[in-house]
N, CA, C and O atoms as a GROMACS GRO file, in nm:
protein
  396
    1MET      N    1  -0.994   0.576   2.412
    1MET     CA    2  -0.914   0.457   2.433
    1MET      C    3  -0.882   0.388   2.302
    1MET      O    4  -0.771   0.340   2.281
    2PHE      N    5  -0.981   0.384   2.213
    2PHE     CA    6  -0.962   0.312   2.088
    2PHE      C    7  -0.865   0.384   1.994
    2PHE      O    8  -0.804   0.321   1.908
    3TYR      N    9  -0.851   0.515   2.011
    3TYR     CA   10  -0.753   0.587   1.930
    3TYR      C   11  -0.610   0.546   1.967
    3TYR      O   12  -0.525   0.529   1.880
    4TYR      N   13  -0.586   0.530   2.097
    4TYR     CA   14  -0.454   0.488   2.141
    4TYR      C   15  -0.423   0.346   2.096
    4TYR      O   16  -0.312   0.316   2.052
    5LEU      N   17  -0.522   0.260   2.107
    5LEU     CA   18  -0.501   0.121   2.064
    5LEU      C   19  -0.483   0.112   1.913
    5LEU      O   20  -0.406   0.030   1.864
    6GLY      N   21  -0.553   0.197   1.840
    6GLY     CA   22  -0.535   0.202   1.695
    6GLY      C   23  -0.397   0.251   1.657
    6GLY      O   24  -0.334   0.198   1.566
    7LEU      N   25  -0.351   0.354   1.729
    7LEU     CA   26  -0.216   0.405   1.705
    7LEU      C   27  -0.112   0.297   1.734
    7LEU      O   28  -0.017   0.279   1.657
    8ALA      N   29  -0.130   0.225   1.844
    8ALA     CA   30  -0.036   0.119   1.879
    8ALA      C   31  -0.039   0.007   1.775
    8ALA      O   32   0.065  -0.049   1.741
    9ALA      N   33  -0.158  -0.026   1.725
    9ALA     CA   34  -0.170  -0.131   1.622
    9ALA      C   35  -0.100  -0.089   1.493
    9ALA      O   36  -0.033  -0.170   1.429
   10VAL      N   37  -0.117   0.036   1.455
   10VAL     CA   38  -0.052   0.086   1.333
   10VAL      C   39   0.100   0.085   1.350
   10VAL      O   40   0.173   0.041   1.261
   11LEU      N   41   0.149   0.134   1.465
   11LEU     CA   42   0.294   0.133   1.491
   11LEU      C   43   0.350  -0.009   1.490
   11LEU      O   44   0.456  -0.034   1.433
   12PHE      N   45   0.278  -0.100   1.556
   12PHE     CA   46   0.326  -0.238   1.560
   12PHE      C   47   0.326  -0.300   1.420
   12PHE      O   48   0.418  -0.374   1.386
   13SER      N   49   0.225  -0.269   1.340
   13SER     CA   50   0.219  -0.323   1.204
   13SER      C   51   0.332  -0.269   1.117
   13SER      O   52   0.392  -0.344   1.039
   14ILE      N   53   0.361  -0.141   1.130
   14ILE     CA   54   0.473  -0.083   1.055
   14ILE      C   55   0.604  -0.146   1.099
   14ILE      O   56   0.690  -0.176   1.015
   15GLY      N   57   0.621  -0.165   1.229
   15GLY     CA   58   0.742  -0.229   1.280
   15GLY      C   59   0.756  -0.372   1.232
   15GLY      O   60   0.865  -0.415   1.194
   16LEU      N   61   0.646  -0.447   1.235
   16LEU     CA   62   0.650  -0.586   1.189
   16LEU      C   63   0.681  -0.594   1.040
   16LEU      O   64   0.758  -0.680   0.997
   17PHE      N   65   0.621  -0.505   0.963
   17PHE     CA   66   0.650  -0.500   0.820
   17PHE      C   67   0.798  -0.468   0.795
   17PHE      O   68   0.861  -0.526   0.706
   18GLY      N   69   0.852  -0.377   0.875
   18GLY     CA   70   0.993  -0.341   0.861
   18GLY      C   71   1.086  -0.455   0.898
   18GLY      O   72   1.188  -0.474   0.832
   19VAL      N   73   1.052  -0.530   1.002
   19VAL     CA   74   1.136  -0.644   1.042
   19VAL      C   75   1.135  -0.751   0.935
   19VAL      O   76   1.238  -0.812   0.906
   20ILE      N   77   1.019  -0.774   0.876
   20ILE     CA   78   1.007  -0.881   0.777
   20ILE      C   79   1.074  -0.844   0.645
   20ILE      O   80   1.135  -0.929   0.581
   21THR      N   81   1.062  -0.719   0.603
   21THR     CA   82   1.107  -0.684   0.468
   21THR      C   83   1.246  -0.623   0.460
   21THR      O   84   1.304  -0.623   0.351
   22ARG      N   85   1.302  -0.572   0.567
   22ARG     CA   86   1.432  -0.504   0.560
   22ARG      C   87   1.545  -0.605   0.550
   22ARG      O   88   1.539  -0.715   0.605
   23ARG      N   89   1.648  -0.566   0.477
   23ARG     CA   90   1.770  -0.646   0.469
   23ARG      C   91   1.884  -0.578   0.541
   23ARG      O   92   1.990  -0.638   0.560
   24ASN      N   93   1.864  -0.454   0.580
   24ASN     CA   94   1.964  -0.377   0.651
   24ASN      C   95   1.944  -0.395   0.801
   24ASN      O   96   1.832  -0.385   0.850
   25VAL      N   97   2.050  -0.421   0.873
   25VAL     CA   98   2.039  -0.448   1.016
   25VAL      C   99   1.992  -0.324   1.093
   25VAL      O  100   1.916  -0.337   1.189
   26ILE      N  101   2.036  -0.207   1.053
   26ILE     CA  102   1.993  -0.084   1.120
   26ILE      C  103   1.842  -0.065   1.103
   26ILE      O  104   1.775  -0.026   1.198
   27GLY      N  105   1.791  -0.091   0.986
   27GLY     CA  106   1.646  -0.080   0.963
   27GLY      C  107   1.567  -0.180   1.047
   27GLY      O  108   1.459  -0.148   1.096
   28ILE      N  109   1.622  -0.299   1.064
   28ILE     CA  110   1.555  -0.400   1.146
   28ILE      C  111   1.553  -0.355   1.292
   28ILE      O  112   1.452  -0.371   1.360
   29LEU      N  113   1.662  -0.300   1.340
   29LEU     CA  114   1.667  -0.250   1.478
   29LEU      C  115   1.569  -0.135   1.499
   29LEU      O  116   1.505  -0.126   1.604
   30MET      N  117   1.558  -0.046   1.401
   30MET     CA  118   1.462   0.064   1.413
   30MET      C  119   1.319   0.013   1.413
   30MET      O  120   1.234   0.067   1.485
   31SER      N  121   1.291  -0.090   1.335
   31SER     CA  122   1.157  -0.148   1.333
   31SER      C  123   1.125  -0.217   1.465
   31SER      O  124   1.011  -0.212   1.511
   32LEU      N  125   1.223  -0.281   1.525
   32LEU     CA  126   1.202  -0.340   1.657
   32LEU      C  127   1.171  -0.233   1.761
   32LEU      O  128   1.088  -0.255   1.849
   33GLU      N  129   1.237  -0.118   1.751
   33GLU     CA  130   1.207  -0.009   1.844
   33GLU      C  131   1.064   0.040   1.826
   33GLU      O  132   0.998   0.072   1.925
   34LEU      N  133   1.015   0.045   1.704
   34LEU     CA  134   0.875   0.081   1.681
   34LEU      C  135   0.780  -0.018   1.747
   34LEU      O  136   0.679   0.021   1.805
   35MET      N  137   0.813  -0.146   1.739
   35MET     CA  138   0.729  -0.247   1.801
   35MET      C  139   0.732  -0.234   1.953
   35MET      O  140   0.629  -0.252   2.019
   36PHE      N  141   0.848  -0.204   2.010
   36PHE     CA  142   0.856  -0.183   2.155
   36PHE      C  143   0.773  -0.062   2.197
   36PHE      O  144   0.705  -0.067   2.300
   37ASN      N  145   0.777   0.045   2.119
   37ASN     CA  146   0.700   0.163   2.152
   37ASN      C  147   0.549   0.137   2.143
   37ASN      O  148   0.472   0.192   2.221
   38ALA      N  149   0.509   0.055   2.048
   38ALA     CA  150   0.368   0.018   2.039
   38ALA      C  151   0.324  -0.061   2.163
   38ALA      O  152   0.214  -0.041   2.213
   39ALA      N  153   0.410  -0.148   2.211
   39ALA     CA  154   0.378  -0.222   2.334
   39ALA      C  155   0.370  -0.127   2.453
   39ALA      O  156   0.285  -0.144   2.540
   40ASN      N  157   0.458  -0.028   2.458
   40ASN     CA  158   0.453   0.072   2.566
   40ASN      C  159   0.321   0.149   2.564
   40ASN      O  160   0.261   0.170   2.669
   41ILE      N  161   0.277   0.189   2.447
   41ILE     CA  162   0.150   0.261   2.437
   41ILE      C  163   0.036   0.173   2.485
   41ILE      O  164  -0.055   0.222   2.554
   42ASN      N  165   0.038   0.046   2.451
   42ASN     CA  166  -0.067  -0.045   2.497
   42ASN      C  167  -0.066  -0.059   2.649
   42ASN      O  168  -0.172  -0.055   2.711
   43PHE      N  169   0.050  -0.077   2.708
   43PHE     CA  170   0.058  -0.091   2.854
   43PHE      C  171   0.004   0.032   2.925
   43PHE      O  172  -0.074   0.021   3.019
   44VAL      N  173   0.046   0.150   2.881
   44VAL     CA  174   0.002   0.273   2.946
   44VAL      C  175  -0.148   0.295   2.924
   44VAL      O  176  -0.217   0.342   3.014
   45THR      N  177  -0.198   0.264   2.805
   45THR     CA  178  -0.341   0.281   2.776
   45THR      C  179  -0.426   0.189   2.861
   45THR      O  180  -0.525   0.232   2.920
   46PHE      N  181  -0.389   0.063   2.869
   46PHE     CA  182  -0.468  -0.030   2.951
   46PHE      C  183  -0.460   0.007   3.098
   46PHE      O  184  -0.557  -0.013   3.172
   47ASN      N  185  -0.348   0.058   3.142
   47ASN     CA  186  -0.338   0.100   3.282
   47ASN      C  187  -0.429   0.220   3.309
   47ASN      O  188  -0.493   0.227   3.413
   48LYS      N  189  -0.434   0.313   3.216
   48LYS     CA  190  -0.514   0.434   3.236
   48LYS      C  191  -0.663   0.406   3.231
   48LYS      O  192  -0.738   0.457   3.315
   49PHE      N  193  -0.707   0.325   3.135
   49PHE     CA  194  -0.851   0.308   3.115
   49PHE      C  195  -0.910   0.187   3.185
   49PHE      O  196  -1.032   0.182   3.203
   50ILE      N  197  -0.831   0.090   3.224
   50ILE     CA  198  -0.886  -0.029   3.289
   50ILE      C  199  -0.850  -0.032   3.437
   50ILE      O  200  -0.937  -0.054   3.521
   51LEU      N  201  -0.722  -0.012   3.470
   51LEU     CA  202  -0.678  -0.011   3.610
   51LEU      C  203  -0.642   0.131   3.650
   51LEU      O  204  -0.527   0.171   3.634
   52ASN      N  205  -0.736   0.206   3.701
   52ASN     CA  206  -0.708   0.345   3.735
   52ASN      C  207  -0.626   0.361   3.861
   52ASN      O  208  -0.584   0.472   3.894
   53ASP      N  209  -0.602   0.255   3.933
   53ASP     CA  210  -0.528   0.266   4.058
   53ASP      C  211  -0.390   0.203   4.044
   53ASP      O  212  -0.378   0.081   4.039
   54GLY      N  213  -0.288   0.283   4.039
   54GLY     CA  214  -0.152   0.228   4.036
   54GLY      C  215  -0.076   0.266   3.912
   54GLY      O  216  -0.127   0.330   3.820
   55LEU      N  217   0.048   0.225   3.912
   55LEU     CA  218   0.140   0.258   3.804
   55LEU      C  219   0.192   0.133   3.735
   55LEU      O  220   0.305   0.131   3.687
   56THR      N  221   0.111   0.030   3.728
   56THR     CA  222   0.156  -0.096   3.672
   56THR      C  223   0.197  -0.082   3.525
   56THR      O  224   0.302  -0.132   3.485
   57GLY      N  225   0.116  -0.016   3.446
   57GLY     CA  226   0.147   0.002   3.304
   57GLY      C  227   0.273   0.083   3.282
   57GLY      O  228   0.354   0.052   3.194
   58GLN      N  229   0.290   0.188   3.363
   58GLN     CA  230   0.410   0.270   3.350
   58GLN      C  231   0.535   0.192   3.389
   58GLN      O  232   0.640   0.209   3.328
   59LEU      N  233   0.524   0.107   3.490
   59LEU     CA  234   0.640   0.027   3.530
   59LEU      C  235   0.677  -0.073   3.422
   59LEU      O  236   0.796  -0.094   3.395
   60PHE      N  237   0.577  -0.135   3.359
   60PHE     CA  238   0.607  -0.224   3.248
   60PHE      C  239   0.670  -0.148   3.132
   60PHE      O  240   0.760  -0.199   3.066
   61ALA      N  241   0.622  -0.026   3.106
   61ALA     CA  242   0.679   0.055   2.998
   61ALA      C  243   0.825   0.090   3.027
   61ALA      O  244   0.909   0.087   2.937
   62ILE      N  245   0.856   0.123   3.152
   62ILE     CA  246   0.995   0.152   3.188
   62ILE      C  247   1.081   0.027   3.172
   62ILE      O  248   1.195   0.036   3.126
   63PHE      N  249   1.027  -0.088   3.210
   63PHE     CA  250   1.100  -0.213   3.191
   63PHE      C  251   1.129  -0.239   3.043
   63PHE      O  252   1.238  -0.283   3.008
   64ILE      N  253   1.032  -0.211   2.957
   64ILE     CA  254   1.052  -0.231   2.813
   64ILE      C  255   1.156  -0.134   2.760
   64ILE      O  256   1.234  -0.170   2.672
   65VAL      N  257   1.158  -0.011   2.810
   65VAL     CA  258   1.260   0.086   2.767
   65VAL      C  259   1.399   0.036   2.804
   65VAL      O  260   1.493   0.051   2.726
   66VAL      N  261   1.413  -0.023   2.923
   66VAL     CA  262   1.543  -0.078   2.965
   66VAL      C  263   1.583  -0.195   2.875
   66VAL      O  264   1.699  -0.205   2.834
   67VAL      N  265   1.488  -0.282   2.845
   67VAL     CA  266   1.517  -0.395   2.756
   67VAL      C  267   1.552  -0.345   2.616
   67VAL      O  268   1.640  -0.402   2.551
   68ALA      N  269   1.485  -0.241   2.569
   68ALA     CA  270   1.515  -0.185   2.437
   68ALA      C  271   1.654  -0.124   2.434
   68ALA      O  272   1.723  -0.132   2.332
   69ALA      N  273   1.696  -0.062   2.543
   69ALA     CA  274   1.831  -0.006   2.547
   69ALA      C  275   1.936  -0.117   2.542
   69ALA      O  276   2.037  -0.104   2.473
   70ALA      N  277   1.911  -0.226   2.613
   70ALA     CA  278   2.005  -0.339   2.607
   70ALA      C  279   2.006  -0.401   2.467
   70ALA      O  280   2.112  -0.439   2.417
   71GLU      N  281   1.889  -0.411   2.406
   71GLU     CA  282   1.881  -0.466   2.270
   71GLU      C  283   1.955  -0.377   2.171
   71GLU      O  284   2.022  -0.428   2.081
   72ALA      N  285   1.944  -0.247   2.186
   72ALA     CA  286   2.014  -0.155   2.097
   72ALA      C  287   2.165  -0.166   2.114
   72ALA      O  288   2.240  -0.159   2.017
   73THR      N  289   2.210  -0.184   2.238
   73THR     CA  290   2.353  -0.199   2.262
   73THR      C  291   2.408  -0.324   2.197
   73THR      O  292   2.510  -0.319   2.128
   74VAL      N  293   2.342  -0.436   2.218
   74VAL     CA  294   2.387  -0.562   2.158
   74VAL      C  295   2.374  -0.557   2.006
   74VAL      O  296   2.462  -0.604   1.933
   75GLY      N  297   2.265  -0.499   1.958
   75GLY     CA  298   2.245  -0.489   1.813
   75GLY      C  299   2.350  -0.403   1.746
   75GLY      O  300   2.400  -0.438   1.639
   76LEU      N  301   2.384  -0.291   1.807
   76LEU     CA  302   2.488  -0.205   1.748
   76LEU      C  303   2.625  -0.270   1.754
   76LEU      O  304   2.708  -0.247   1.666
   77ALA      N  305   2.651  -0.352   1.856
   77ALA     CA  306   2.777  -0.426   1.861
   77ALA      C  307   2.783  -0.526   1.745
   77ALA      O  308   2.888  -0.543   1.683
   78ILE      N  309   2.672  -0.591   1.717
   78ILE     CA  310   2.668  -0.685   1.604
   78ILE      C  311   2.684  -0.611   1.472
   78ILE      O  312   2.751  -0.660   1.381
   79VAL      N  313   2.623  -0.493   1.461
   79VAL     CA  314   2.637  -0.413   1.338
   79VAL      C  315   2.782  -0.373   1.318
   79VAL      O  316   2.833  -0.380   1.206
   80LEU      N  317   2.849  -0.330   1.424
   80LEU     CA  318   2.991  -0.294   1.411
   80LEU      C  319   3.076  -0.414   1.370
   80LEU      O  320   3.168  -0.399   1.291
   81LEU      N  321   3.045  -0.531   1.424
   81LEU     CA  322   3.118  -0.652   1.386
   81LEU      C  323   3.094  -0.686   1.240
   81LEU      O  324   3.189  -0.721   1.168
   82LEU      N  325   2.969  -0.677   1.194
   82LEU     CA  326   2.940  -0.703   1.052
   82LEU      C  327   3.014  -0.605   0.962
   82LEU      O  328   3.073  -0.645   0.862
   83TYR      N  329   3.010  -0.478   0.998
   83TYR     CA  330   3.074  -0.379   0.912
   83TYR      C  331   3.225  -0.395   0.911
   83TYR      O  332   3.289  -0.377   0.807
   84ARG      N  333   3.283  -0.429   1.024
   84ARG     CA  334   3.428  -0.445   1.031
   84ARG      C  335   3.474  -0.565   0.949
   84ARG      O  336   3.580  -0.559   0.886
   85ASN      N  337   3.396  -0.673   0.948
   85ASN     CA  338   3.439  -0.793   0.876
   85ASN      C  339   3.404  -0.792   0.728
   85ASN      O  340   3.482  -0.841   0.646
   86TRP      N  341   3.287  -0.736   0.690
   86TRP     CA  342   3.242  -0.746   0.552
   86TRP      C  343   3.216  -0.614   0.484
   86TRP      O  344   3.170  -0.612   0.370
   87ARG      N  345   3.244  -0.501   0.549
   87ARG     CA  346   3.226  -0.368   0.492
   87ARG      C  347   3.083  -0.344   0.445
   87ARG      O  348   3.060  -0.272   0.347
   88GLY      N  349   2.988  -0.404   0.513
   88GLY     CA  350   2.846  -0.384   0.483
   88GLY      C  351   2.762  -0.433   0.600
   88GLY      O  352   2.811  -0.508   0.685
   89ILE      N  353   2.636  -0.393   0.603
   89ILE     CA  354   2.553  -0.433   0.714
   89ILE      C  355   2.425  -0.502   0.667
   89ILE      O  356   2.320  -0.489   0.730
   90ASN      N  357   2.434  -0.576   0.558
   90ASN     CA  358   2.320  -0.653   0.511
   90ASN      C  359   2.306  -0.781   0.592
   90ASN      O  360   2.405  -0.834   0.644
   91THR      N  361   2.184  -0.830   0.603
   91THR     CA  362   2.160  -0.950   0.682
   91THR      C  363   2.202  -1.077   0.608
   91THR      O  364   2.203  -1.185   0.667
   92ASP      N  365   2.238  -1.065   0.482
   92ASP     CA  366   2.287  -1.183   0.409
   92ASP      C  367   2.418  -1.233   0.466
   92ASP      O  368   2.447  -1.352   0.459
   93ASN      N  369   2.497  -1.144   0.522
   93ASN     CA  370   2.627  -1.182   0.577
   93ASN      C  371   2.617  -1.245   0.715
   93ASN      O  372   2.714  -1.304   0.763
   94VAL      N  373   2.502  -1.235   0.780
   94VAL     CA  374   2.488  -1.288   0.915
   94VAL      C  375   2.499  -1.440   0.914
   94VAL      O  376   2.552  -1.498   1.009
   95SER      N  377   2.450  -1.505   0.811
   95SER     CA  378   2.456  -1.652   0.807
   95SER      C  379   2.601  -1.700   0.788
   95SER      O  380   2.630  -1.817   0.814
   96ILE      N  381   2.689  -1.614   0.744
   96ILE     CA  382   2.829  -1.653   0.724
   96ILE      C  383   2.903  -1.656   0.859
   96ILE      O  384   3.000  -1.729   0.875
   97MET      N  385   2.856  -1.576   0.955
   97MET     CA  386   2.923  -1.568   1.085
   97MET      C  387   2.902  -1.698   1.161
   97MET      O  388   2.792  -1.726   1.207
   98LYS      N  389   3.006  -1.774   1.174
   98LYS     CA  390   3.001  -1.902   1.246
   98LYS      C  391   3.093  -1.894   1.365
   98LYS      O  392   3.173  -1.801   1.376
   99TRP      N  393   3.084  -1.991   1.454
   99TRP     CA  394   3.174  -1.994   1.570
   99TRP      C  395   3.310  -2.025   1.517
   99TRP      O  396   3.405  -2.034   1.595
   0.00000   0.00000   0.00000
């Protein structure tokens, strides 16, 4: 059990480090996906080792996959908008986008 939780902690830490340090929007989205996958590993691990009856962890993991797909869709739309307007995808240009 502790190996799975350690793997999830390492994945989440790498994802958090990537979100904090990246200036590229694609890199930030990839780091968010790593964090979502770490949460999925935690849900499935706790379901397997603590609640042996049911599919609660797997259902939460499927829900997170659906949310991650929606996040990727919206994120890629924002990336396309940034690239179309400023010919780059750095996060410095995001503060320029106003209503």
